NUKOL-481352 format. One record per residue (C-alpha): residue number from 1; chain; z, y negated, x negated. Coordinates in nm, 2 decimals. Each point is the difference from the previous one (the first is absolute). Example, Ala and Ser with C-alpha at 12.3 -4.5 7.8 and 13.67 -1.06 7.14 Angstrom:
BEGIN
> i,ch,c3,c2,c1
> 1,A,0.78,0.45,-1.23 .
> 2,A,-0.07,-0.34,-0.14 .
***
This chain:
BEGIN
> i,ch,c3,c2,c1
> 1,A,-0.20,3.12,-2.98 .
> 2,A,0.20,-0.02,0.32 .
> 3,A,-0.16,-0.13,0.32 .
> 4,A,0.17,-0.24,0.23 .
> 5,A,-0.10,-0.05,0.35 .
> 6,A,-0.04,-0.38,0.11 .
> 7,A,0.09,0.00,0.39 .
> 8,A,-0.01,-0.24,0.25 .
> 9,A,0.36,-0.15,0.01 .
> 10,A,0.18,-0.12,0.32 .
> 11,A,-0.13,-0.36,0.07 .
> 12,A,0.27,-0.11,0.24 .
> 13,A,0.14,0.06,0.35 .
> 14,A,-0.28,0.12,0.25 .
> 15,A,-0.28,0.05,-0.26 .
> 16,A,-0.13,0.36,-0.01 .
> 17,A,-0.34,-0.08,-0.18 .
> 18,A,-0.18,-0.25,-0.21 .
> 19,A,-0.36,-0.08,-0.11 .
> 20,A,-0.13,0.04,-0.34 .
> 21,A,-0.16,-0.32,-0.06 .
> 22,A,-0.05,0.00,-0.40 .
> 23,A,0.06,0.22,-0.28 .
> 24,A,0.09,-0.21,-0.31 .
> 25,A,-0.04,0.29,-0.24 .
> 26,A,-0.26,0.30,-0.01 .
> 27,A,0.02,0.35,-0.13 .
> 28,A,0.09,0.04,-0.36 .
> 29,A,0.18,-0.36,-0.01 .
> 30,A,0.32,0.01,-0.20 .
> 31,A,0.29,-0.18,0.18 .
> 32,A,0.36,-0.08,-0.08 .
> 33,A,0.28,0.04,0.25 .
> 34,A,0.00,-0.27,0.28 .
> 35,A,-0.33,-0.12,-0.07 .
> 36,A,-0.21,-0.08,0.32 .
> 37,A,-0.24,0.29,0.07 .
> 38,A,-0.11,-0.04,0.36 .
> 39,A,-0.01,-0.26,0.28 .
> 40,A,0.08,0.10,0.35 .
> 41,A,0.02,-0.19,0.35 .
> 42,A,0.23,0.06,0.29 .
> 43,A,0.01,-0.19,0.33 .
> 44,A,0.28,-0.20,-0.15 .
> 45,A,-0.09,-0.07,-0.36 .
> 46,A,-0.23,0.06,-0.28 .
> 47,A,0.18,0.18,-0.32 .
> 48,A,-0.06,0.17,-0.34 .
> 49,A,0.12,0.34,-0.08 .
> 50,A,0.11,0.04,-0.38 .
> 51,A,-0.01,0.28,-0.22 .
> 52,A,0.30,0.22,0.01 .
> 53,A,-0.02,0.08,-0.36 .
> 54,A,-0.18,-0.05,-0.32 .
> 55,A,-0.33,0.23,-0.03 .
> 56,A,-0.36,0.01,0.08 .
> 57,A,-0.18,0.01,0.36 .
> 58,A,-0.14,0.33,0.01 .
> 59,A,-0.10,0.01,0.36 .
> 60,A,-0.04,-0.25,0.29 .
> 61,A,0.03,0.18,0.34 .
> 62,A,0.00,-0.29,0.24 .
> 63,A,-0.31,-0.19,-0.02 .
> 64,A,-0.05,-0.37,0.11 .
> 65,A,0.01,-0.03,0.37 .
> 66,A,0.21,0.32,0.06 .
> 67,A,0.30,-0.04,0.22 .
> 68,A,0.26,0.24,-0.14 .
> 69,A,0.37,0.07,0.19 .
> 70,A,0.30,-0.06,-0.17 .
> 71,A,0.06,0.29,-0.28 .
> 72,A,-0.36,0.08,-0.03 .
> 73,A,-0.15,0.05,-0.36 .
> 74,A,-0.19,-0.30,-0.15 .
> 75,A,-0.05,0.10,-0.37 .
> 76,A,0.14,0.21,-0.27 .
> 77,A,0.11,-0.13,-0.31 .
> 78,A,0.01,0.21,-0.33 .
> 79,A,0.32,-0.06,-0.20 .
> 80,A,0.15,0.12,-0.32 .
> 81,A,0.18,0.34,0.04 .
> 82,A,0.34,-0.12,-0.12 .
> 83,A,0.09,-0.29,0.23 .
> 84,A,0.34,-0.18,-0.02 .
> 85,A,0.28,0.13,0.23 .
> 86,A,0.02,-0.34,0.17 .
> 87,A,-0.38,-0.01,0.08 .
> 88,A,0.02,0.34,0.14 .
> 89,A,0.31,-0.07,0.22 .
> 90,A,-0.17,-0.35,0.11 .
> 91,A,-0.32,0.22,0.12 .
> 92,A,0.21,0.27,0.18 .
> 93,A,0.20,-0.30,0.20 .
> 94,A,-0.34,-0.16,0.08 .
> 95,A,-0.14,0.35,0.12 .
> 96,A,0.32,0.07,0.20 .
> 97,A,-0.02,-0.33,0.18 .
> 98,A,-0.39,0.05,0.08 .
> 99,A,0.10,0.35,0.15 .
> 100,A,0.27,-0.16,0.22 .
> 101,A,-0.25,-0.24,0.12 .
> 102,A,-0.25,0.27,0.08 .
> 103,A,0.26,0.20,0.18 .
> 104,A,0.09,-0.31,0.22 .
> 105,A,-0.37,-0.03,0.13 .
> 106,A,-0.08,0.36,-0.01 .
> 107,A,0.15,0.06,0.35 .
> 108,A,-0.18,-0.30,0.14 .
> 109,A,-0.34,0.10,-0.15 .
> 110,A,0.03,0.37,0.12 .
> 111,A,0.08,-0.11,0.35 .
> 112,A,-0.29,-0.25,0.00 .
> 113,A,-0.25,0.28,-0.12 .
> 114,A,0.14,0.25,0.26 .
> 115,A,-0.04,-0.23,0.29 .
> 116,A,-0.32,-0.17,-0.10 .
> 117,A,-0.16,0.37,-0.04 .
> 118,A,-0.33,0.01,0.20 .
> 119,A,-0.05,-0.37,0.04 .
> 120,A,-0.30,-0.18,-0.13 .
> 121,A,0.07,-0.21,-0.33 .
> 122,A,-0.21,-0.29,0.10 .
> 123,A,-0.05,-0.21,0.30 .
> 124,A,-0.34,-0.05,0.15 .
> 125,A,-0.09,-0.30,-0.23 .
> 126,A,0.10,0.20,-0.30 .
> 127,A,0.35,-0.13,-0.05 .
> 128,A,0.21,0.25,-0.22 .
> 129,A,0.32,0.11,0.16 .
> 130,A,0.26,0.17,-0.23 .
> 131,A,0.19,0.30,0.15 .
> 132,A,0.32,-0.20,0.04 .
> 133,A,-0.18,-0.27,0.22 .
> 134,A,-0.20,0.26,0.20 .
> 135,A,0.33,0.18,0.07 .
> 136,A,0.18,-0.35,0.12 .
> 137,A,-0.29,-0.08,0.20 .
> 138,A,0.00,0.33,0.19 .
> 139,A,0.37,-0.05,0.07 .
> 140,A,-0.05,-0.34,0.13 .
> 141,A,-0.32,0.09,0.21 .
> 142,A,-0.22,-0.21,-0.20 .
> 143,A,-0.36,0.05,0.03 .
> 144,A,-0.26,-0.02,-0.30 .
> 145,A,-0.18,-0.27,0.17 .
> 146,A,0.31,-0.19,0.01 .
> 147,A,0.08,0.07,-0.38 .
> 148,A,-0.36,-0.14,-0.06 .
> 149,A,0.13,-0.35,0.14 .
> 150,A,0.27,-0.02,-0.26 .
> 151,A,-0.01,-0.17,-0.35 .
> 152,A,0.14,0.20,-0.27 .
> 153,A,0.16,-0.13,-0.33 .
> 154,A,-0.06,0.29,-0.21 .
> 155,A,-0.27,0.08,-0.24 .
> 156,A,-0.36,-0.08,0.17 .
> 157,A,0.18,-0.10,0.31 .
> 158,A,0.18,0.33,0.05 .
> 159,A,0.29,0.00,0.26 .
> 160,A,0.33,0.05,-0.17 .
> 161,A,0.33,0.12,0.15 .
> 162,A,0.13,-0.38,0.02 .
> 163,A,-0.32,-0.09,0.18 .
> 164,A,0.03,0.25,0.26 .
> 165,A,0.39,-0.08,0.05 .
> 166,A,-0.07,-0.35,0.03 .
> 167,A,-0.26,0.06,0.27 .
> 168,A,0.23,0.23,0.21 .
> 169,A,0.28,-0.28,-0.04 .
> 170,A,-0.23,-0.23,0.15 .
> 171,A,-0.10,0.23,0.27 .
> 172,A,0.34,0.08,0.09 .
> 173,A,0.10,-0.36,-0.03 .
> 174,A,-0.22,-0.09,0.31 .
> 175,A,-0.33,-0.10,-0.19 .
> 176,A,-0.30,0.11,0.22 .
> 177,A,-0.17,0.35,-0.09 .
> 178,A,-0.36,-0.01,-0.12 .
> 179,A,-0.21,0.07,0.34 .
> 180,A,-0.13,0.38,-0.01 .
> 181,A,-0.36,0.03,0.03 .
> 182,A,-0.16,0.19,0.30 .
> 183,A,-0.01,0.37,-0.09 .
> 184,A,0.25,-0.02,-0.30 .
> 185,A,0.24,0.28,-0.04 .
> 186,A,0.33,-0.06,-0.14 .
> 187,A,0.08,0.16,-0.34 .
> 188,A,0.10,0.35,0.08 .
> 189,A,0.37,0.11,-0.06 .
> 190,A,0.02,0.24,-0.28 .
> 191,A,0.02,0.37,0.11 .
> 192,A,0.07,0.28,-0.27 .
> 193,A,-0.26,0.23,0.16 .
> 194,A,-0.27,-0.25,0.03 .
> 195,A,-0.30,0.07,-0.21 .
> 196,A,-0.11,-0.27,-0.24 .
> 197,A,-0.32,-0.18,0.09 .
> 198,A,-0.24,0.04,-0.28 .
> 199,A,-0.08,-0.31,-0.18 .
> 200,A,-0.36,0.07,0.01 .
> 201,A,-0.01,-0.05,0.37 .
> 202,A,-0.19,-0.31,0.10 .
> 203,A,0.25,-0.27,0.10 .
> 204,A,-0.03,-0.12,0.34 .
> 205,A,-0.10,-0.38,0.03 .
> 206,A,0.22,-0.23,0.19 .
> 207,A,-0.11,-0.10,0.33 .
> 208,A,-0.06,-0.37,0.01 .
> 209,A,0.25,-0.22,0.23 .
> 210,A,-0.11,-0.07,0.33 .
> 211,A,-0.01,-0.38,-0.01 .
> 212,A,-0.21,-0.19,0.24 .
> 213,A,-0.30,-0.16,-0.16 .
> 214,A,0.09,-0.37,-0.09 .
> 215,A,-0.23,-0.28,-0.12 .
> 216,A,0.03,-0.11,-0.38 .
> 217,A,0.28,-0.22,-0.04 .
> 218,A,-0.11,-0.33,-0.20 .
> 219,A,0.14,-0.03,-0.34 .
> 220,A,0.23,-0.32,0.08 .
> 221,A,0.14,0.18,0.30 .
> 222,A,0.31,0.15,-0.06 .
> 223,A,0.00,0.41,0.06 .
> 224,A,0.16,0.09,0.33 .
> 225,A,0.29,0.29,-0.07 .
> 226,A,0.01,0.27,0.24 .
> 227,A,0.34,0.05,0.14 .
> 228,A,0.20,0.30,-0.15 .
> 229,A,-0.22,-0.01,-0.34 .
> 230,A,0.08,-0.17,-0.36 .
> 231,A,-0.19,-0.30,-0.06 .
> 232,A,-0.30,0.07,-0.25 .
> 233,A,-0.06,-0.25,-0.29 .
> 234,A,-0.30,-0.21,0.03 .
> 235,A,-0.33,0.12,-0.17 .
> 236,A,-0.07,-0.17,-0.34 .
> 237,A,-0.32,-0.07,-0.07 .
> 238,A,-0.14,-0.04,-0.39 .
> 239,A,-0.26,-0.21,-0.13 .
> 240,A,-0.22,0.10,-0.31 .
> 241,A,0.20,-0.26,-0.23 .
> 242,A,0.35,0.16,0.09 .
> 243,A,0.19,0.21,-0.23 .
> 244,A,0.16,0.34,0.17 .
> 245,A,0.31,0.09,-0.20 .
> 246,A,0.13,0.34,0.13 .
> 247,A,0.38,0.00,0.03 .
> 248,A,0.16,0.21,-0.27 .
> 249,A,0.26,0.28,0.09 .
> 250,A,0.30,-0.22,-0.05 .
> 251,A,-0.16,-0.28,0.22 .
> 252,A,-0.05,0.22,0.27 .
> 253,A,0.35,0.12,0.00 .
> 254,A,0.13,-0.38,-0.01 .
> 255,A,-0.25,-0.09,0.29 .
> 256,A,0.13,0.29,0.20 .
> 257,A,0.36,-0.07,-0.07 .
> 258,A,-0.02,-0.36,0.09 .
> 259,A,-0.18,0.06,0.33 .
> 260,A,0.25,0.28,0.09 .
> 261,A,0.30,-0.26,-0.08 .
> 262,A,-0.14,-0.25,0.23 .
> 263,A,-0.05,0.25,0.30 .
> 264,A,0.36,0.14,-0.07 .
> 265,A,0.21,-0.29,-0.03 .
> 266,A,0.04,-0.33,0.21 .
> 267,A,-0.05,-0.24,-0.30 .
> 268,A,0.18,-0.33,0.00 .
> 269,A,0.03,-0.25,-0.30 .
> 270,A,0.29,-0.26,-0.05 .
> 271,A,0.02,-0.24,-0.27 .
> 272,A,0.26,-0.20,-0.19 .
> 273,A,-0.01,-0.22,-0.31 .
> 274,A,0.24,0.03,-0.32 .
> 275,A,0.08,-0.25,-0.25 .
> 276,A,-0.01,0.21,-0.31 .
> 277,A,0.04,-0.27,-0.25 .
> 278,A,0.32,0.14,-0.14 .
> 279,A,-0.17,0.36,-0.04 .
> 280,A,-0.32,-0.15,-0.17 .
> 281,A,0.25,-0.21,-0.25 .
> 282,A,0.21,0.32,-0.07 .
> 283,A,-0.30,0.20,-0.07 .
> 284,A,-0.16,-0.27,-0.23 .
> 285,A,0.33,-0.02,-0.19 .
> 286,A,0.01,0.40,-0.03 .
> 287,A,-0.36,0.13,-0.05 .
> 288,A,-0.03,-0.05,-0.38 .
> 289,A,0.33,0.18,-0.05 .
> 290,A,-0.10,0.28,0.24 .
> 291,A,-0.35,0.03,-0.18 .
> 292,A,0.19,0.01,-0.33 .
> 293,A,0.23,0.26,0.10 .
> 294,A,-0.19,0.22,0.23 .
> 295,A,-0.36,-0.04,-0.15 .
> 296,A,-0.11,-0.08,0.38 .
> 297,A,-0.08,-0.31,0.20 .
> 298,A,0.25,-0.12,0.26 .
> 299,A,-0.18,-0.09,0.33 .
> 300,A,0.10,-0.11,0.33 .
> 301,A,-0.06,0.35,0.17 .
> 302,A,0.34,0.16,-0.10 .
> 303,A,0.18,-0.31,0.15 .
> 304,A,-0.16,0.04,0.31 .
> 305,A,0.04,0.40,0.01 .
> 306,A,0.37,-0.09,-0.07 .
> 307,A,0.03,-0.24,0.27 .
> 308,A,-0.17,0.25,0.24 .
> 309,A,0.22,0.29,-0.10 .
> 310,A,0.33,-0.21,0.04 .
> 311,A,-0.12,-0.10,0.35 .
> 312,A,-0.08,0.33,0.11 .
> 313,A,0.33,0.13,-0.13 .
> 314,A,0.19,-0.27,0.22 .
> 315,A,-0.25,0.06,0.29 .
> 316,A,-0.09,0.35,0.03 .
> 317,A,-0.15,-0.04,0.36 .
> 318,A,-0.34,-0.11,-0.19 .
> 319,A,0.00,0.33,-0.23 .
> 320,A,-0.09,0.22,0.27 .
> 321,A,-0.29,0.22,0.12 .
> 322,A,-0.11,0.12,0.36 .
> 323,A,-0.04,0.36,0.08 .
> 324,A,-0.10,0.02,0.36 .
> 325,A,0.29,-0.15,0.20 .
> 326,A,0.25,0.00,-0.27 .
> 327,A,0.07,-0.26,-0.27 .
> 328,A,0.08,0.15,-0.36 .
> 329,A,0.22,-0.21,-0.18 .
> 330,A,-0.08,0.05,-0.39 .
> 331,A,0.28,0.05,-0.24 .
> 332,A,-0.21,-0.06,-0.31 .
> 333,A,-0.15,-0.32,-0.05 .
> 334,A,-0.35,0.07,-0.17 .
> 335,A,-0.21,-0.30,-0.04 .
> 336,A,-0.37,0.03,-0.05 .
> 337,A,-0.20,-0.29,-0.18 .
> 338,A,-0.34,-0.05,0.08 .
> 339,A,-0.21,0.00,-0.33 .
> 340,A,-0.36,-0.11,0.00 .
> 341,A,-0.22,0.26,-0.23 .
> 342,A,-0.29,-0.12,-0.22 .
> 343,A,-0.24,0.16,0.23 .
> 344,A,0.11,-0.23,0.30 .
> 345,A,0.19,0.29,0.16 .
> 346,A,0.38,-0.01,0.06 .
> 347,A,0.29,0.25,-0.07 .
> 348,A,0.36,-0.02,0.09 .
> 349,A,0.23,0.15,-0.26 .
> 350,A,0.39,0.03,0.13 .
> 351,A,0.29,-0.11,-0.18 .
> 352,A,0.26,0.26,0.10 .
> 353,A,0.37,-0.14,0.09 .
> 354,A,-0.10,-0.34,-0.08 .
> 355,A,0.35,-0.14,0.12 .
> 356,A,0.18,0.19,-0.29 .
> 357,A,-0.23,-0.15,-0.26 .
> 358,A,0.09,-0.31,-0.21 .
> 359,A,-0.26,-0.26,-0.07 .
> 360,A,-0.06,0.15,-0.35 .
> 361,A,-0.07,0.34,0.17 .
> 362,A,-0.22,-0.14,0.28 .
> 363,A,-0.19,-0.21,-0.27 .
> 364,A,-0.07,0.33,-0.19 .
> 365,A,-0.11,0.19,0.32 .
> 366,A,-0.23,-0.27,0.12 .
> 367,A,-0.17,-0.03,-0.33 .
> 368,A,-0.02,0.36,-0.08 .
> 369,A,-0.13,0.11,0.37 .
> 370,A,-0.25,-0.30,0.01 .
> 371,A,-0.13,0.09,-0.35 .
> 372,A,-0.04,0.38,0.05 .
> 373,A,-0.16,-0.07,0.36 .
> 374,A,-0.29,-0.21,-0.15 .
> 375,A,-0.05,0.28,-0.27 .
> 376,A,0.01,0.27,0.27 .
> 377,A,0.32,0.16,-0.12 .
> 378,A,0.20,0.01,0.30 .
> 379,A,0.16,0.34,0.10 .
> 380,A,-0.01,0.08,0.38 .
> 381,A,0.36,-0.02,0.04 .
> 382,A,0.00,-0.35,-0.14 .
> 383,A,-0.21,-0.14,0.32 .
> 384,A,0.20,0.21,0.26 .
> 385,A,0.35,-0.07,0.18 .
> 386,A,-0.04,-0.37,0.04 .
> 387,A,0.22,-0.15,0.27 .
> 388,A,-0.13,-0.35,-0.04 .
> 389,A,-0.28,-0.20,-0.18 .
> 390,A,-0.03,-0.33,-0.17 .
> 391,A,-0.33,-0.18,-0.06 .
> 392,A,-0.02,-0.30,-0.22 .
> 393,A,-0.33,-0.18,0.08 .
> 394,A,0.13,-0.29,-0.17 .
> 395,A,-0.14,0.10,-0.34 .
> 396,A,-0.33,-0.12,0.15 .
> 397,A,0.15,-0.32,0.10 .
> 398,A,-0.02,0.09,0.36 .
> 399,A,0.27,-0.17,0.21 .
> 400,A,0.09,0.26,0.26 .
> 401,A,-0.15,0.31,0.19 .
> 402,A,0.04,0.25,0.27 .
> 403,A,0.01,0.32,-0.17 .
> 404,A,-0.04,0.35,0.18 .
> 405,A,0.28,0.24,0.02 .
> 406,A,-0.01,0.30,-0.23 .
> 407,A,0.06,0.28,0.22 .
> 408,A,0.24,0.18,0.08 .
> 409,A,0.20,-0.33,-0.10 .
> 410,A,0.06,-0.26,0.24 .
> 411,A,0.00,-0.32,-0.19 .
> 412,A,-0.15,-0.15,-0.30 .
> 413,A,0.09,-0.31,-0.19 .
> 414,A,-0.27,-0.27,-0.14 .
> 415,A,0.05,-0.25,-0.26 .
> 416,A,-0.20,-0.30,-0.04 .
> 417,A,-0.09,-0.22,-0.30 .
> 418,A,0.32,-0.20,-0.15 .
> 419,A,-0.12,-0.37,0.03 .
> 420,A,0.16,-0.35,-0.08 .
> 421,A,0.06,-0.17,0.32 .
> 422,A,0.16,-0.33,0.10 .
> 423,A,0.28,0.08,0.24 .
> 424,A,0.30,-0.17,0.15 .
> 425,A,0.33,0.08,-0.18 .
> 426,A,0.33,-0.07,0.17 .
> 427,A,0.27,-0.15,-0.22 .
> 428,A,0.35,-0.16,0.05 .
> 429,A,-0.16,-0.33,-0.04 .
> 430,A,-0.27,0.07,0.25 .
> 431,A,-0.36,0.16,0.02 .
> 432,A,-0.22,-0.05,-0.29 .
> 433,A,-0.37,0.14,-0.07 .
> 434,A,-0.02,0.24,-0.30 .
> 435,A,-0.24,0.22,-0.17 .
> 436,A,0.08,0.37,0.05 .
> 437,A,-0.16,0.32,-0.05 .
> 438,A,-0.07,0.17,0.34 .
> 439,A,-0.11,0.33,0.11 .
> 440,A,-0.14,0.13,0.34 .
> 441,A,0.15,0.36,0.07 .
> 442,A,-0.13,0.21,0.30 .
> 443,A,0.12,0.31,0.16 .
> 444,A,-0.25,0.21,0.20 .
> 445,A,0.22,0.24,0.23 .
> 446,A,-0.04,0.27,0.25 .
> 447,A,0.08,-0.18,0.34 .
> 448,A,0.08,0.33,0.15 .
> 449,A,0.32,0.03,-0.20 .
> 450,A,0.05,-0.32,-0.17 .
> 451,A,0.05,-0.32,0.22 .
> 452,A,-0.06,-0.38,-0.09 .
> 453,A,0.38,-0.06,-0.03 .
> 454,A,0.06,0.31,-0.26 .
> 455,A,-0.31,-0.12,-0.18 .
> 456,A,0.10,-0.33,-0.02 .
> 457,A,0.35,0.10,-0.13 .
> 458,A,-0.16,0.21,-0.25 .
> 459,A,-0.22,-0.30,-0.15 .
> 460,A,0.29,-0.20,0.02 .
> 461,A,0.20,0.22,-0.23 .
> 462,A,-0.31,0.03,-0.24 .
> 463,A,-0.02,-0.37,-0.03 .
> 464,A,0.37,-0.04,-0.07 .
> 465,A,-0.02,0.27,-0.28 .
> 466,A,-0.32,-0.17,-0.14 .
> 467,A,0.16,-0.37,0.00 .
> 468,A,0.31,0.09,-0.18 .
> 469,A,-0.09,0.15,-0.33 .
> 470,A,0.22,-0.19,-0.25 .
> 471,A,0.02,-0.01,-0.38 .
> 472,A,0.32,0.24,0.00 .
> 473,A,-0.21,0.29,0.14 .
> 474,A,-0.05,0.27,-0.25 .
> 475,A,-0.31,0.22,-0.06 .
> 476,A,0.21,0.30,-0.07 .
***
């Protein structure tokens, strides 16, 4: 028998660790190559890791709840001593790829551990701080008490690198800093000769803020905001008959991302209606042929993504992102499609280079990504790299909406329900009333970089494309 290590593979750009959420096998279980053996979660997506070869699970190293780094050992598989040469080559290539990823993060990890030596690993309230976050906080002069005020999106509310970088960006962008408490000391700068403070040393309790005593504010009266501080959400009171449902990890991430987006971008939404009668008639004439040939349904979503991709190609000023005072015009047109999950959460898989795909290619991609999203089969890279997003709330018969921008993008297109509507039709013989299929299209955009005129021009282009699907258009 030969032993083969199962390592945590590279999980996408910027991901250096993952949480073991569930083992799908136990020690002694026989597995086939590519059988899923463990479920892991990162701050971007939940994934399954497959068996690298057929064999028996001899040891499980990383237990459920553990947070291994990229390249760490998860389990050991015992395989037949004589393996096919192709299988051996495949395993070797995977090991090389993991080793390259390890090397890319090793320098950052070593630097973080060096700088954070001697600093406490927890805040006064007990919030855990990784060596990387501690070193970044030391460099920025952020105190432990100030870190206590931040909301983390990692496991059990842990602060991630992205959480800290977002907070620093808000501070440097002019957002008010939390007020320091009397007697509070800033986090010390890392000094190589500084002796580490023993963990067993009693932690100093934070000194309460010196706020003048005030009379209780009646519940009906809105809370007064102290200048220079963030407004606090109102207190929520529960009754005995209320059901309290804790947010799961994904819902917490969604909530944090949505609030961050509203704080980051100056949201504005514009609307336009489109006569999609020709499009609907074209789909009705071709959907059975497509189903027989491809074995898949032809929905309206590929048409909407096709229209958005073509409009972005002609008006690239909408396909941009903001980096400080710079506008980054993205060359790739990667369109994310908001997908509702069975557990009421949301995920946005991305169709890369959507403008280069035919309608058939888009339809295949839409069906494949949507299906694997609902069965938790998406890879981390398949939800990364989006430059524009489409959300279709028309599938629930909603007419219109004002979607929130998916950061760091600057625009998101919303498509409403297609309805038969009486409209005025201009003809050479005069105006007549006719029954047409009308759909409302909305565009939420970041007014920092996209003005109303540009947004209107983009919506007009989308409308024109949607209204001009004809019988001579090929799916290929």
